[in-house]
N, C-alpha and C positions, 0 to 999 in steps of 0.2 A: 099198371104200366103198359102202355099200348104196345102191341107186338110190332115187329118189323114189317114193313110193307112188303107184300108178296111181289116178286118179279113178274112182270107181264109175260104171259106165255108167248113163245115164239111161234109164228105161223110158218109151217113147213110148206115147201112147194107141193103142188098137186102131184100125185103119183103119175109117173110117166113123163114128167116135164123136164127131165134131165137126161143127158146122153153121155157117152164115153168121153167125147171131146170136152164137155163142160167139166167133167170130173177131173180130167187131166189138167185143164186150165186152172181149176181150183186147187189142185195139188201143188202146182207151181206157185200159186199165190201164198199158200200156207208155208211152203218151204222158204220163200223169200221173206216172209214176215217173221218166221221163227228160225227154223233150220230143217234140213232134210231129216236129221235124226229125230226131230219132234213130230214129223209127219206120221199120222196114224189114221186108220179108217174112221174111228169115232171122231177125231179132231176134224178130219176132212168133212165128214157128214154134217157136223155142227156148223162148219164154215159155209157149206152150201145149203144149209137149211133143209136137209133131207134126212131120211132114216138111214141107218147104216146098211140096211138091206138093199137100198138103192145103189150103193157103192158096190156091194158084193155081187149084184146082178151082172155087172160089167167086168169086175175084177175080183176073182175068187180069193186072191191073197195080195198082200202088199207088194210082193215081188213082181207080180204081173203089172201092177201100176207103175212100179219103178222101171220095168222094162220099157213100157210105153214112153215114160218121161225121158229115158235115156235115148231112145230113138229120136225124139224131138230135139234133145240137146245136141246129139251128133249132127243132125240136119242143120241146126243153127250154127254150129262150129264150122262146118264145111262151107255153108253159104257166106259166112263172115270173111272168108279168105278171098280177096280180089285176085283176078288173073295176074300171073307174074310174067313180064315180058320174056320171051324166049332168049333174047340176046343179053339179058342181065348176067354179068359174071357170077360164077358160082359163089364166091365169098359174100357178095352183096345179096344174092338170092337167099343164102343160108341165114344171114343176119336178119333180113327183112321178114323172112318166113317165121322164125322163132320169136322175134320181137312182137310180131303181130299175134302169134299164139298166146304169148304171155299176157298181152293186153286184153285179149278176148276173155281169158280165164279170170283175170283180175277184175274185170267189169261185170262178170256174171258168176257169182259165187255158187249158185245152185248148179249151173253147168259144170263148174269146177268139181263139185262133189260128185255129180253123176258120172262124168267122164273120167276123172282122175282118181277118185277115191272108191266109189261103188262100182268097181269094174265087173263084179259078178252079175250085175244087172244087164249086161250087154246082150241084146238079141243077136242072132246070127247075122242079120242084115246090118245092124249097127257096127259089129265087129268087121264085117267085110268092107264097109265103106271107109272105116278108119284105116284099115290095112291097104286099101286101094290108094288112099291119100299118101300113106308112107311109100308105097311103091312108086308113086309119081315123083317124090323127092329123090328116091334112090336112082330113078332113071335120069334125073337132072345131074346128079353127082357122077353117075356112070358116063354120061355124055361128056362131062368135063374131064374125064380121064381116070377117075378112080376105078379100081377093080370092084367087082360086086361085093366082095367081103369088106373092103375098106369103106365103100359107100355105106354099107349096113352099119359098120361100127361108128362112122362119123354121125350118121343120123341118130343112133342110139345115144351117143355121148351128149349131143346137143339137146336131144329130147329130154333125157333124164335131168340134165342140168336145168333146163327151162321149167319143166313140170315140178322138179324138186324145189326150186326157188318159190314157185307159186304156192305149193302146198305148205312149205315152211312158213311163208309170210301169213298164210291163212291161219295156221295154228297159232302163231304169235298174236295175230289180231284178236282171235277168239279168247285168248288168255289175257288180253290187254297187257302184254308185257311192256315194261318201261324201256326196253332196249329199242323200241320203235320210235321213241320220242327223246330228242336231244335235251329237252328241258327237264326230263325226269331222270336221266341217266346218272347224274351225280348223286342221287338219293339212294341208289341201289346198295352201295357199299363204300368202304374207305379205299380210295384209289391211290393213297400215298405210296404204296409199295409197287405200283404198276405205272411207271412214268410214261411208257409208250401208249398204253390205253388211255391214260388220263389226258394226254395230249389230244386225243381224238374226240373226247366227249362232247365238246361244243361245236364240232365240225361235221361229225358223221354219226348217224344212228348205228349202234353197235350190232343191230340185228343183221346188217349186211343185205338188205332186200330192196334198196332203192334202185331207181333207174340207172344211176351211175354205177352201182355195184354190179347190176346185171350186164351192162355194156362192157364193163371191165373184164368180167369173166368170159363173156361171149367172144370178145376180141382175142383173148388169150387162146381160146379153143380154136377159133378160125385160123389164127397164126400157126398153131401146131399142125392143123390139117393141111395148110399150105406146104409146110415142111414135109409132111407125110407124102403128099402128092409128088413133090420133087424127088424124094428118095425112091418112090415107086417107079417113076419114069427113068431114073438113073440106074436102077437095079435091073 
């Protein structure tokens, strides 16, 4: 019985033909193809057709590589935000800012993992740039009349809401949950004892992560902040 045909040997790049930027670009390619969790030095070396030693020459450990990737992800995040007109009322500014942030993270899952999940990989520069971005939002809110403390709390409330919804949706997508799909929801269980939920099955994904769901929650938050500002000014 003839033996299985041997796989052709892969030709590796010549020594010295790869640099740190090539490695980081390849790491993003691997992460997008699989996931950030599955990114490893051996997998990356195979993807780039180099020996693992070529990776370690530039990055002594995976954390160093993730630090560099996070720096780039933070740069892309900040560059993706267009300038906001100074005369835009603060409720519209807040709505547009976090709607844009949600869209950016949903469109780039690797950025989502690096910036929202793997926060221990932040370099000092990346952390500084993100907090400077937060500072600019706080300044807009303070300029609208919020106290520094209330501006801080407003930002945190909307930020946690937005990022929490993004991460929640990502987890559900990775687990292929049927609550994201109205066509599959009826198959989950017997809904006869749950008339209110049963009424929603064919109209809304029960996961609660649609654009409509996000807008509903964001509008409620902004409405509450308008009340907060009125109370602050009256007090």
